[in-house]
C-alpha positions in Angstrom: 204.1 320.0 -10.8 207.4 318.1 -11.1 205.7 315.2 -9.3 203.2 314.8 -12.1 205.8 315.2 -14.9 206.4 312.0 -16.8 209.9 310.8 -16.5 211.6 309.9 -19.8 212.1 306.2 -20.4 209.7 305.1 -17.8 207.1 303.6 -20.2 209.8 301.9 -22.3 211.4 300.3 -19.2 208.0 299.1 -18.0 207.2 297.5 -21.3 210.6 295.8 -21.4 210.0 294.5 -17.9 206.6 293.1 -18.9 208.1 291.2 -21.8 211.1 289.8 -19.9 209.5 288.8 -16.6 207.1 285.8 -16.9 203.6 286.1 -15.4 202.7 284.1 -12.3 200.3 281.8 -14.3 202.8 281.0 -17.1 204.1 277.5 -17.2 206.9 276.3 -19.4 205.9 273.7 -22.1 207.1 270.3 -21.0 209.3 268.4 -23.3 207.6 265.7 -25.5 207.7 262.2 -23.9 210.5 259.9 -25.1 210.9 256.2 -25.0 210.1 253.1 -27.0 206.3 253.5 -26.5 206.1 257.1 -27.7 207.5 256.8 -31.2 205.5 255.8 -34.2 206.0 252.1 -33.7 205.2 252.3 -30.0 201.9 254.1 -30.7 201.0 251.5 -33.4 201.8 248.8 -30.9 199.6 250.4 -28.3 196.7 250.7 -30.7 197.2 247.1 -31.8 197.1 245.9 -28.2 193.9 247.9 -27.6 192.3 246.4 -30.7 193.3 242.9 -29.6 191.8 243.5 -26.2 188.5 244.7 -27.7 188.4 241.7 -30.1 189.1 239.4 -27.2 186.3 240.9 -25.1 183.9 240.8 -28.1 184.9 237.1 -28.7 184.2 236.2 -25.1 180.9 238.0 -25.3 179.8 236.3 -28.5 180.9 232.9 -27.1 178.9 233.5 -23.9 175.8 234.5 -25.9 176.1 231.3 -28.0 176.0 229.2 -24.9 172.6 230.6 -23.9 171.1 230.7 -27.4 167.8 229.4 -26.0 167.5 232.7 -24.1 169.2 235.1 -26.5 167.5 234.0 -29.8 163.9 234.3 -28.5 164.8 237.7 -26.9 166.2 239.0 -30.2 163.3 237.7 -32.3 160.8 239.2 -29.8 162.6 242.6 -30.0 162.4 242.6 -33.8 158.8 241.6 -33.8 157.9 244.2 -31.1 159.5 246.9 -33.2 157.5 245.8 -36.2 154.2 245.6 -34.2 154.7 248.9 -32.4 152.8 251.0 -35.0 149.8 248.7 -34.5 149.9 249.1 -30.7 150.2 252.9 -31.1 147.2 252.8 -33.4 145.1 251.0 -30.9 146.3 253.4 -28.2 145.2 256.4 -30.2 141.7 254.8 -30.4 141.6 255.0 -26.7 142.3 251.4 -25.8 144.1 250.6 -22.6 147.8 249.6 -23.0 147.2 245.9 -22.0 144.2 245.6 -24.3 146.1 247.2 -27.2 149.0 244.8 -26.7 146.8 241.7 -26.5 144.9 242.8 -29.6 148.1 243.3 -31.7 149.7 240.1 -30.4 146.6 237.9 -31.1 146.2 239.5 -34.5 149.8 238.7 -35.4 149.7 235.1 -34.0 146.3 234.6 -35.6 147.6 235.6 -39.0 150.5 233.3 -38.6 148.3 230.4 -37.6 146.0 231.0 -40.6 148.9 230.9 -42.9 150.4 227.7 -41.4 146.9 226.1 -41.6 146.5 227.0 -45.3 150.0 225.6 -46.0 149.3 222.4 -44.2 145.9 222.0 -45.9 147.5 222.6 -49.3 150.2 220.0 -48.6 147.7 217.4 -47.4 145.5 218.0 -50.4 148.2 217.9 -53.1 150.6 215.4 -51.5 149.3 212.3 -53.4 149.5 214.1 -56.7 153.0 215.2 -55.8 154.2 211.7 -55.0 152.7 210.3 -58.2 154.2 213.0 -60.4 157.5 212.8 -58.6 157.6 209.0 -59.1 156.9 209.5 -62.8 159.5 212.3 -63.1 162.1 210.1 -61.4 161.3 207.3 -63.8 161.8 209.6 -66.8 165.1 210.9 -65.2 166.3 207.3 -64.8 165.4 206.5 -68.4 167.3 209.6 -69.6 170.4 208.5 -67.6 170.3 205.0 -69.1 169.6 206.0 -72.7 171.3 209.4 -72.8 174.8 210.4 -73.6 176.1 209.9 -70.1 176.5 206.1 -70.5 175.3 205.3 -67.0 174.5 201.6 -66.4 171.7 200.0 -64.4 174.4 198.6 -62.0 175.6 202.1 -61.2 172.1 203.3 -60.5 171.4 200.3 -58.3 174.6 200.9 -56.3 173.7 204.6 -55.9 170.3 203.6 -54.5 171.9 201.1 -52.1 174.4 203.8 -51.0 171.5 206.3 -50.4 169.5 203.7 -48.4 172.5 202.8 -46.3 173.2 206.5 -45.7 169.6 207.1 -44.6 169.6 204.2 -42.2 173.0 204.8 -40.7 173.8 205.6 -37.1 174.7 209.2 -37.9 171.3 209.8 -39.4 169.6 208.2 -36.4 171.6 210.3 -34.0 170.9 213.3 -36.1 167.2 212.5 -35.8 167.5 212.4 -32.0 169.4 215.7 -32.1 166.7 217.1 -34.3 164.0 216.0 -31.8 165.9 217.7 -29.0 166.3 220.8 -31.1 162.5 220.7 -31.8 161.8 220.5 -28.1 164.1 223.5 -27.4 162.4 225.3 -30.3 159.0 224.9 -28.7 160.4 226.1 -25.3 162.0 229.1 -27.1 158.8 229.9 -28.9 156.8 230.0 -25.7 159.5 232.2 -24.1 159.6 234.4 -27.1 155.8 235.0 -27.0 156.0 236.0 -23.3 158.9 238.3 -24.0 157.2 239.8 -27.0 154.1 240.6 -25.0 156.0 242.5 -22.3 158.2 244.3 -24.8 155.1 245.4 -26.7 153.4 246.5 -23.5 156.3 247.9 -21.4 159.2 248.3 -23.8 159.6 252.0 -23.3 159.5 251.6 -19.5 162.0 248.8 -19.6 164.4 250.9 -21.8 163.9 253.9 -19.5 164.8 251.7 -16.5 168.0 250.4 -18.2 169.3 253.9 -19.0 168.4 255.4 -15.7 172.0 255.3 -14.3 173.2 257.5 -17.2 173.4 261.3 -17.0 170.7 263.5 -18.5 172.8 264.2 -21.6 173.6 260.5 -22.1 169.9 259.6 -21.5 169.0 262.0 -24.3 171.4 260.3 -26.6 170.2 256.8 -25.4 166.6 257.8 -26.2 167.6 258.9 -29.7 169.5 255.6 -30.2 166.5 253.6 -28.9 164.0 255.5 -31.1 166.3 255.1 -34.2 166.8 251.4 -33.5 163.1 250.7 -33.2 162.6 252.6 -36.5 165.3 250.6 -38.2 163.9 247.3 -37.0 160.3 248.1 -37.7 161.1 249.5 -41.2 163.3 246.5 -42.0 160.7 243.9 -41.0 157.7 245.7 -42.6 159.6 246.5 -45.7 160.9 242.9 -46.0 157.4 241.6 -45.5 156.1 243.8 -48.4 158.9 242.6 -50.7 158.4 239.0 -49.7 154.6 239.2 -50.3 155.2 240.6 -53.8 157.7 237.8 -54.5 155.4 235.1 -53.2 152.4 236.5 -55.1 154.2 236.6 -58.5 155.9 233.2 -58.1 152.7 231.6 -56.7 150.6 232.9 -59.6 153.2 231.5 -62.0 153.1 228.1 -60.4 149.3 228.1 -60.4 149.1 229.1 -64.1 151.7 226.4 -65.0 149.8 223.8 -63.0 152.7 223.0 -60.6 151.6 221.1 -57.5 152.0 222.6 -54.0 151.8 226.2 -55.4 150.6 227.6 -52.1 153.2 225.9 -49.9 155.9 226.8 -52.3 154.7 230.5 -52.4 154.8 230.5 -48.6 158.3 229.1 -48.6 159.3 232.0 -51.0 157.7 234.5 -48.6 159.6 233.1 -45.6 162.8 232.8 -47.5 162.7 236.4 -48.5 163.5 237.3 -44.9 167.0 235.9 -45.4 168.7 238.5 -47.5 170.5 237.7 -50.7 170.2 233.9 -50.4 166.7 233.1 -49.0 164.6 234.0 -52.1 167.2 232.3 -54.4 167.0 229.0 -52.4 163.2 229.1 -52.3 163.1 229.7 -56.1 165.5 226.8 -56.7 163.2 224.6 -54.7 160.1 225.7 -56.7 162.1 225.0 -59.9 163.1 221.5 -58.7 159.4 220.7 -57.9 158.4 221.9 -61.3 161.1 219.8 -62.9 160.1 216.6 -61.1 156.4 217.0 -61.6 155.9 218.9 -64.9 159.1 218.4 -66.9 162.0 220.5 -68.0 160.0 223.1 -70.1 157.8 224.1 -67.1 160.9 224.1 -64.8 162.7 226.5 -67.3 159.7 228.8 -67.3 159.6 228.8 -63.4 163.3 229.5 -63.3 162.9 232.5 -65.7 160.1 233.8 -63.5 162.2 233.4 -60.3 165.2 235.2 -61.9 162.9 238.0 -63.1 161.4 238.4 -59.6 164.8 238.4 -58.0 166.0 241.1 -60.3 162.8 243.2 -59.7 163.3 242.8 -56.0 167.0 243.7 -56.0 166.8 246.7 -58.5 163.4 248.3 -57.6 161.5 246.9 -54.6 164.2 246.5 -52.0 166.0 249.9 -52.5 162.7 251.7 -52.5 160.9 249.9 -49.6 163.7 249.0 -47.2 166.8 250.8 -48.6 166.4 253.8 -46.3 165.7 251.8 -43.2 168.6 249.4 -43.8 171.3 251.8 -45.1 174.0 249.1 -45.4 176.3 248.3 -48.3 175.7 244.8 -49.9 179.2 243.8 -48.9 178.3 244.5 -45.2 175.1 242.5 -45.6 177.1 239.5 -47.1 179.7 239.6 -44.3 177.0 239.8 -41.7 175.1 236.9 -43.2 178.3 234.8 -43.3 179.2 235.6 -39.7 175.6 234.9 -38.5 175.5 231.6 -40.4 178.8 230.5 -38.9 177.7 231.4 -35.4 174.1 230.2 -35.3 173.1 228.6 -38.6 169.8 229.6 -40.2 168.7 231.6 -37.1 172.0 233.5 -37.3 171.4 234.3 -41.0 167.9 235.6 -40.1 169.1 237.9 -37.3 172.5 239.0 -38.7 171.3 241.7 -41.0 168.8 243.5 -38.7 171.3 243.3 -35.8 174.0 244.8 -38.0 171.7 247.5 -39.2 170.7 248.4 -35.7 174.3 248.5 -34.5 175.3 250.8 -37.3 172.2 253.1 -36.7 173.0 253.2 -32.9 176.6 254.2 -33.5 175.6 256.9 -36.0 172.9 258.3 -33.8 175.1 258.2 -30.7 177.8 260.2 -32.4 175.3 262.7 -33.9 175.1 266.2 -32.3 172.2 267.0 -30.0 169.0 267.7 -32.0 170.6 266.4 -35.3 169.8 263.3 -37.3 166.7 261.2 -37.5 166.3 260.9 -33.7 166.3 264.6 -33.0 166.2 264.1 -29.3 163.7 267.0 -28.8 161.0 264.9 -27.2 163.3 263.2 -24.8 162.0 264.7 -21.5 158.5 263.6 -22.2 159.7 260.1 -23.1 161.7 259.9 -19.9 158.7 261.0 -18.0 156.6 258.3 -19.7 159.2 255.7 -19.0 159.4 256.5 -15.3 155.6 256.2 -14.7 
């Protein structure tokens, strides 16, 4: 019985021993690192060096891409158009058409529509060009009379010297060398156009398989995220192009009808320029409207030009306040300041082509970053259908 009797103080001494003797898995907390790189200034310097390294790598990448613009630009344009035409290809596929036939049908339909538009524009220019030249000559004569007889006190000698300076500038060596450069650029443009058509066909036909091949080295979890990023990017590109086309069609329709009603020559070509200019955000439609106003000023006088200017301003306000936010606002999801900065950077890097591609590339980059950081199954991509898409891509 005494062997089973609890000895006084045994539990207390055991508890004290447990609190004073460290367990075998316990490790003492190491002291914080010290040195010039571990204080506040050192951490800021480390982050600054990392940021400079990233900027240097990005600059080298951009410089390398600008050196192969003949390859990069057709590829980017083909990717944007493939995303825009993807619903049409899926529609043909749902009708039971083979993949190659559906791709050819969508491609020929798009190229045929573009060819018809260009033919109508060329036909309108050839038809109305004599009238335009005659009206322009008359308008320039009235402008010269206003300059001579108006309050500006410009003499005939000044006008003659201005004409001589303009003639000398047009016949200078710089202009001739620029013409040669323009011919070279035109040849490169034709080569890029042919390359873009070929790339567009294969992206429309095998785009999902190509993307699946590119992300195959990733793990399954990262493949799921990559598929969500790809689906989201295609949705952003397609929504942007289709929405911009709708807005551009409305702008061209309203301005074209105004030009026809007012009797301005080249109404169809000018409306087409308005349609194409709407694909350059913020500035494209404005420049096209200014061109239409100048044609109206030269051919029909200041009253008609003022009416055209009012119509252009009203259409731009309608586009900015109603059409663009409703049609492409959700697909783009970019602040106007971000659009302006992207346009500026794209124009500096690659001129008009850069301005055309800057906004969709920026929108896709932002959508890709957002989708990659989203949790699994969250956001627009969802990621729930990824295994089937991977299986489709590996076929």
